[in-house]
C-alpha distance (Angstrom), angle and dihedral (degrees) to the residues before:
residue distance angle dihedral
X1 . . .
X2 3.81 . .
X3 3.80 110.7 .
X4 3.78 115.5 -107.8
X5 3.76 124.5 -162.4
X6 3.78 139.9 -145.6
X7 3.81 135.0 175.7
X8 3.80 114.2 -99.7
X9 3.79 97.0 -162.8
X10 3.81 113.4 32.0
X11 3.82 92.3 -174.4
X12 3.83 94.8 58.8
X13 3.78 124.7 93.1
X14 3.85 111.1 -93.3
X15 3.79 94.0 -110.6
X16 3.84 90.2 53.4
X17 3.77 98.0 48.1
X18 3.78 114.1 114.5
X19 3.79 112.6 -132.3
X20 3.78 125.2 -133.4
X21 3.83 120.6 -155.4
X22 3.75 119.8 -163.9
X23 3.79 112.0 -135.9
X24 3.79 100.2 167.9
X25 3.78 140.4 6.8
X26 3.81 90.2 -80.4
X27 3.76 100.8 11.1
X28 3.79 130.7 100.9
X29 3.76 142.0 175.7
X30 3.83 110.8 -144.8
X31 3.77 106.5 -156.5
X32 3.81 115.0 -139.2
X33 3.80 91.7 -14.9
X34 3.80 93.8 144.6
X35 3.81 98.0 45.4
X36 3.82 95.8 95.6
X37 3.84 90.4 61.7
X38 3.80 100.7 34.7
X39 3.81 93.1 109.3
X40 3.81 88.9 57.7
X41 3.78 96.0 40.2
X42 3.78 99.6 53.5
X43 3.85 97.3 56.5
X44 3.82 89.7 45.3
X45 3.83 89.5 51.8
X46 3.80 92.6 50.0
X47 3.80 90.3 50.7
X48 3.81 90.7 53.1
X49 3.82 92.5 49.9
X50 3.82 91.3 48.4
X51 3.84 87.8 61.4
X52 3.81 99.2 33.2
X53 3.86 106.5 28.1
X54 3.76 122.3 -155.9
X55 3.76 116.4 -95.6
X56 3.84 136.8 -179.9
X57 3.80 104.6 -116.6
X58 3.76 125.1 -156.1
X59 3.79 122.1 -117.4
X60 3.82 121.6 -131.7
X61 3.80 86.9 -103.1
X62 3.82 90.7 59.9
X63 3.79 99.4 -105.4
X64 3.81 123.2 132.9
X65 3.80 112.3 -123.8
X66 3.82 114.5 -117.2
X67 3.81 90.9 -139.2
X68 3.78 124.1 71.6
X69 3.77 112.1 -126.3
X70 3.79 141.5 -161.2
X71 3.81 136.2 151.4
X72 3.76 145.0 -145.5
X73 3.77 132.6 -163.6
X74 3.79 131.7 56.0
X75 3.80 92.3 -51.5
X76 3.79 129.4 37.3
X77 3.82 126.3 -162.4
X78 3.80 116.6 -123.6
X79 3.78 137.4 173.1
X80 3.81 132.8 -164.4
X81 3.77 138.5 142.0
X82 3.83 90.0 -63.7
X83 3.82 93.7 59.0
X84 3.76 146.1 -97.9
X85 3.77 119.1 -47.1
X86 3.78 148.2 133.9
X87 3.82 123.5 -101.5
X88 3.81 134.8 -173.7
X89 3.82 88.7 -141.7
X90 3.78 131.8 63.9
X91 3.81 103.1 -124.3
X92 3.80 91.1 -149.3
X93 3.82 96.1 59.2
X94 3.87 101.6 17.9
X95 3.84 86.8 -130.1
X96 3.84 129.1 114.4
X97 3.79 114.2 -87.5
X98 3.81 115.4 -95.0
X99 3.79 115.5 -86.6
X100 3.78 116.6 -95.6
X101 3.83 109.2 -105.1
X102 3.75 114.4 -114.6
X103 3.82 91.7 -128.2
X104 3.80 89.1 59.0
X105 3.78 98.5 45.2
X106 3.80 91.3 45.8
X107 3.82 91.6 48.9
X108 3.82 90.3 50.7
X109 3.83 90.8 48.1
X110 3.80 91.5 52.5
X111 3.81 92.8 46.3
X112 3.79 91.2 50.5
X113 3.78 90.2 48.6
X114 3.80 92.2 50.9
X115 3.79 89.0 52.4
X116 3.82 91.5 52.4
X117 3.81 101.4 -94.7
X118 3.79 113.8 119.7
X119 3.80 127.3 -162.2
X120 3.80 96.8 21.0
X121 3.83 108.2 170.7
X122 3.83 109.5 172.4
X123 3.79 120.0 -153.6
X124 3.83 95.9 -175.5
X125 3.79 136.7 46.3
X126 3.81 119.1 -173.7
X127 3.80 113.1 -155.3
X128 3.82 116.1 -154.5
X129 3.80 122.6 -176.4
X130 3.80 118.6 -159.6
X131 3.77 124.3 -166.7
X132 3.81 120.5 -169.6
X133 3.81 109.0 -62.0
X134 3.82 94.5 22.9
X135 3.80 116.5 122.2
X136 3.78 143.2 169.1
X137 3.81 119.0 -129.7
X138 3.81 120.7 -135.4
X139 3.78 111.1 -74.9
X140 3.78 143.9 148.4
X141 3.78 125.3 -117.3
X142 3.81 97.5 -127.2
X143 3.82 106.0 133.8
X144 3.78 91.9 94.3
X145 3.84 120.8 101.4
X146 3.80 93.2 -118.9
X147 3.79 137.1 8.4
X148 3.79 101.7 -143.3
X149 3.80 93.6 106.5
X150 3.80 121.7 67.4
X151 3.81 129.2 -117.9
X152 3.81 113.9 -110.4
X153 3.78 116.6 -162.2
X154 3.83 129.8 -171.4
X155 3.81 125.4 -164.8
X156 3.80 122.0 -152.2
X157 3.79 131.4 177.0
X158 3.81 123.9 -0.7
X159 3.82 119.8 30.9
X160 3.78 119.6 -96.4
X161 3.79 136.2 -163.0
X162 3.82 104.9 -130.2
X163 3.82 117.7 -155.4
X164 3.78 115.5 -147.5
X165 3.75 112.4 -174.8
X166 3.76 141.7 167.8
X167 3.75 135.0 -89.1
X168 3.82 96.9 -74.2
X169 3.76 123.3 49.7
X170 3.82 93.5 -117.9
X171 3.86 93.9 59.2
X172 3.77 114.7 112.2
X173 3.79 112.6 -96.7
X174 3.76 129.7 -139.6
X175 3.82 114.7 -125.6
X176 3.74 109.9 -137.1
X177 3.82 122.3 -179.7
X178 3.80 113.2 -136.9
X179 3.82 124.8 -161.5
X180 3.81 135.9 -169.2
X181 3.79 108.8 -62.0
X182 3.83 97.1 15.7
X183 3.80 117.7 132.2
X184 3.81 130.7 -160.2
X185 3.78 123.5 -156.8
X186 3.77 124.1 -172.5
X187 3.80 130.2 166.7
X188 3.80 144.9 120.7
X189 3.80 110.2 53.0
X190 3.86 89.3 -0.9
X191 3.81 96.0 49.4
X192 3.84 95.8 107.9
X193 3.83 99.2 41.3
X194 3.79 115.0 136.0
X195 3.77 114.2 -110.5
X196 3.80 139.3 169.8
X197 3.78 146.5 153.3
X198 3.80 129.4 -104.0
X199 3.85 118.0 -131.1
X200 3.77 109.7 -67.7
X201 3.78 113.8 -112.7
X202 3.83 121.2 -128.0
X203 3.81 115.6 -92.0
X204 3.74 144.3 116.5
X205 3.79 126.1 -110.4
X206 3.85 115.7 -151.9
X207 3.80 92.9 -128.2
X208 3.80 105.0 28.1
X209 3.76 103.4 28.5
X210 3.81 120.7 -149.8
X211 3.75 97.0 -5.6
X212 3.77 145.9 78.9
X213 3.77 121.2 -142.5
X214 3.80 121.4 -161.6
X215 3.81 121.6 -167.6
X216 3.85 114.9 -162.5
X217 3.75 116.7 -167.9
X218 3.77 124.8 -164.7
X219 3.79 146.9 146.6
X220 3.78 102.4 -100.2
X221 3.81 104.4 164.5
């Protein structure tokens, strides 16, 4: 599908209008959507990671993930030799995951609404940190109890090449460049599409340094 665009905020000046690119029947990239609240988001993110530090979890197959992960919200995503699942408790500290900042949940709600999904109220945010060379293989987000709500993803820091595939792993994937502040929303008929991230290229972002952070919000419980 060739991306199509529309203006998100008709009352803004043209140079300030965020762009939305359609990448699937019910899937959109919202260019720069998070930029107006970045100065609030970054301190909130650092506060979360101070309480629930990033860690390299192990997959059920015994491999260490190349990305560092953490979570916030009522439920956090974890993986170990026993499988993939959500938990109310951070296994590293034995304490509940940090609360989801209001600025983040409200941003995700607005992004979902702009993409056509009303009443999105995430209860989980997975935090993935990529350093140069780190990647995410093609996978589906299917550990949630139900799939009615969309997935809302926010990119921060270094650029990434996002892979957005079909409904089987072997389907051809679109390659979609994502920059700091971009958001991707997919749901409905596209909810179980395979997706991933190619290895991050070396670079330095003025605010986040030599890393990319991806926040993925969802309704898990």
